[in-house]
N, C-alpha and C positions, 0 to 999 in steps of 0.2 A: 786535267785536259791532255784530250786523248794524243797519237802519235800524230796522227794527220787530222786535221781541222779543217773544213769545208765551209763556208759562210756567206749567204747569200748572192752563190755563184752565179752569175750571166754571160752568155755569149749570144751576139749577134754577128751578123755581118753585113754589108751592104750589096748585095746585088745590081749593079750598075746596067744590066742588058735588059733591066725589067724597068719600066717607069711607073714611076707614083705621083698621087696629086694629094700628098698631104698636107694641112694647114702649116704655113712657115717653111715648106719646101722652094727654097729658091731657085733651083734648077731644073725640079720637074721630073727627075728621073732617080735613079736608085731605090730601090726595091728593099725592105729591112727586113733581112730571115733570121728570126728566133730561132737557135740552136736549143736553148734552155733557159731558163730562169730561176733566180731566188732558190737554188739548190744550198741544203744543209745538209753536211754530214760529217761524221767522227769515226774514225778509225783507230784502234788500239794497236800498240805496240807488239809486233810479234804475231800479227793477225795475218791470215793469208784472203784476202777480200776478191770477190768476183762480183763483176758489174756485168749485167744483161740487159740485154733490148734489143729491139726488131734493127735492121742495118739500116744506117742513116738517123739513127736518133739522137748521136752525140755521145757513144760510150766514148770512143777514141779521143775526141776533142777532149772531154774530159780528164783522160787521163794524161795527156799531153799537157793540161794546162797544171795538173796537180803536178806534174814532172818539171813544169818549168820551159818546156820546147815552146808552148803558146800561151797567151794572154787571154784573159777574162776582159770582157766588157766594164764588167762592175764584179763586187766581190774580193773576198780572199781566202786563198790558201796558206794554212800556217801550219808548218813539221816543225817538232820539238820547239814551240815558242818563237820561231822565226819566218817571217813573211815569205813565200816564195817570189822571186824576184826573177830565175833565171834556173837553169840546170845545173845539179851539184856535182860533185864530184864522189860524193858519197851515195848518190843512187845511179842506178843503171837501168836503162830503158833497152828491154828487148823487143822489136819493130817486128810487127807481121812478116815482111819481106826480110829473104836473108842477108844479115850484115855483116858476113865474115868476108874477109877483105883475100877475094880469089886469088893473087900472086903470093899470098902465105899458107904455108902449110897447118895443120891442125895444132900445133906446139907452137908455131907463131902467132897465129891468134889468141891464145892464151894467154901468151908473153906478154902482149900488148899492154893490158892492165899493171902489171908486176915490173914495169922498168925499173920504179923506185927503189925495189929489194936488191941492193949493190952487192949482197953475196952471192955470188953466181949460185953457188953447191944448194942456199935455200932456196932460191929462185928456182931454178930445175927442178928441186923438191917440191915445192908448191904447185908448180905445172903438172908434175906427173899426177899427183895429187888428183885434182880436178880433171884433167883428162881419164884417170880410173875411176873418180865419181861417178862421170857420165861414160862407161862403159865404151871407152874407145881408144882400150889400152891396144899397142899393134895398129894403128893409125895416126900416132904421133905425125910422120913424115908427109902424109898426105894432103894434098891438094882441094881446097871444096869441089872441085869440079870432078873429082875422083871420088868420092861419098855419094852416098845417097840421100834424100833429102831428110828422112828422120837422124842418119847420122849428123847430116848438117846444121841442126837445129840443137841436136846434144852438144856438139861443139861451141853453137851460139851460148847454151844454156852455161858450158863448163867456163868459157871465158867471163861471161856476165859474172859468176858465182865467184871466180879466181881474184875477182876485185875487191872481193868482202864487202859489197855495200851493203850499207844501213837498210836501204830499202831497194825491191828489185820492184821494174815495172814490166810488165807482159801484155803486147796488145794481140790478142788472138794467135798465141805462140803455136797453136798446133793447125794452122791452116796449111791446106796443101798436104797435108800427111795423110793416109791409108791407115786401115780403122785400127791396124795391128799396131804400126808404129804410133798411132794417137794414143792407144791404152797405155802403151809401154812408156811413152814419156810423161804421158800424165800421171804414171805411177813415180817414175824418177822423179818427177817436181815437188809431189806429194813427200815422199821420203826425204828429199834435200831440204823442206821447208821444214820437215818434225825434226829433222839434225840439225838444221843450224840456226832455227828460231828465227830465221830475217822477217821483216814487215814484207808482204808480198802482195803486190794489185794489179790484179789480171782481168782484161776484158775478153769476154767470150761471147758467142752465140750457142755454145753447146749449153743445155738447160744442165744436163746430168754430171759435166763438169765441173758448174759450179757446186753443184746438191754434193758432191764426192769430195770436190776438195777444201772447199771454201770454209773458215769461221764464219764469215759475216755474207750476205750476199746482198747486193744490190740490182733493184729491175727499176729499169727506166721505161716509160711506154714513147709511141711515136712522137716525133719533133712536133713542135717543140716540146721534149721531154721535160716529164717530171717524177718525181721518185714515188713510184706506185706499190714497191715493197723494199721495205730495209728492214734484214732480220738477221739474227746472230744464230749459228748453228748450232747446238751444243751436242752433236752425236758424236760418238767415239770412232774414233778410225783403226781398219780400216771398214769402211762402208759399203755396205751394200742395198741399191737404192729396194731391188725387188720384195727383200727379205726385211725392210726394217718398215711397216706400215708408215709410221710420221713422215720419213722421206718419200716414200711413193704419193701420201695426199699431197706433199709440199709442192713435189714434181707438177703431180693435174693442176694445182691453184696458178704454179707460174705458168705452164700452158695456159690454163684459160684466161690470166691476166695478160698474154701477148698473144689472144683472139684465137688460138689453136685449141680446137677440142681433142686431147689427145686419148686415146686408148693403147694401154701396155699391151 
């Protein structure tokens, strides 16, 4: 069995602003909105998995269900042989929006997940290690409002990694970053994944990010979503899409799957 196993996962909700006249509907209102249905997936330990798809197709909903922050209508998510029934303290979720506590410095934000380390010297050493890892040395005592968007995102990654999570979930972690900052943080995440060997599951709408970062890519179509591509990538790192014909062809294939005729 893989690290994460998803079986028959289905999610729908009732939009009570729209009427319906289905047989057996007693009250006559509440249109059922299907997000996805009968999804089966399996991810291996230590993999970087990237989930792609058009906006609104259910990528983030899927990630929240895997992480235990949302519930499925039916189906199961099993991690390390245990059915997911809620968030785990061994797993960390990096949301789209900045999650740093604004009244705390970079140091204090990173320290949040390390309160269980009673030895102060060891705790301080660990905090500094992860601040250094995300290249924020010298900014330890800055507040989030004093940092650029890219620095805030790096601080959030440092805080997430300092907990030493078994699984790291990331929902559109590069949203709102300028192009160069996006590329730098992408490289940092790749390096951290290589160094730490943690299982990481990331939702993104950037096809190039998925092809450069992932060990496995999942592509959804429009809602109600189905998996239209599930592929393990065997390409060595660092990757260069332009110089690798296999990756370049795969990029064109994914663009076509998502309804875009991509021209390099």
